[in-house]
C-alpha positions, 0 to 999 in steps of 0.5 A, spaced: 344 456 923 343 459 916 344 455 910 349 459 907 353 458 914 352 450 913 354 450 906 361 454 908 362 450 914 361 444 909 366 446 904 371 448 910 370 440 912 371 438 905 377 442 904 380 439 910 379 432 907 382 434 900 388 436 904 388 429 908 387 425 901 393 429 898 397 428 904 395 420 904 396 419 897 403 422 897 405 417 903 403 411 898 410 407 896 412 408 889 411 402 884 419 400 885 418 400 892 412 395 892 415 391 886 421 389 890 421 382 892 427 378 896 428 371 897 432 365 896 432 362 889 436 356 890 431 351 889 426 351 883 420 351 888 423 357 892 424 361 885 417 359 883 415 362 889 419 369 889 417 369 881 410 369 883 411 374 889 414 379 884 408 378 879 403 380 884 407 385 887 408 388 880 400 388 879 399 391 886 404 397 884 400 398 878 394 398 882 397 403 887 399 408 882 392 408 879 389 409 886 394 414 887 393 418 881 385 417 882 386 420 888 390 426 886 386 428 880 379 427 884 382 431 890 384 437 885 378 437 881 374 437 888 378 443 890 377 447 884 370 445 885 369 448 892 373 454 890 369 455 885 363 454 889 366 459 894 367 464 889 360 463 886 357 463 893 361 470 895 358 473 889 351 471 890 351 473 897 354 480 895 348 480 890 343 478 895 346 483 900 345 489 895 338 487 893 336 486 900 339 493 901 336 496 895 329 493 897 330 496 904 332 503 901 326 503 897 321 501 902 324 505 908 320 511 910 322 517 907 326 522 911 321 528 914 324 534 911 322 541 913 316 544 909 314 537 906 309 533 909 310 526 907 304 520 908 297 519 907 294 518 900 297 522 894 292 527 894 294 529 901 301 530 900 303 537 899 310 539 897 
């Protein structure tokens, strides 16, 4: 398998993983959902415990939102970079194919034409 094919396959896998990351980030609960804590607060110990749970839940909510933002931002950046690489790779491949075709055309044996002798040293050519 050529390097270009390997890169292409790797970019396909990358794009699938980016899509999966974006889908998973979208399923993370919202900060409000995470911060919701319920419990009995009739007694002081219960109220203190529920308050502590609320504080920790708020911290988790903030961190979750940061993780979600981080994943979304980096997934978008990866997607743009891979699309740019695919575009560049396509352009480079096209340029490489054009250069190869030019070289092949330049080095190919000329077609024999009636009345023309081609080949041998320059002194032997007759036109």
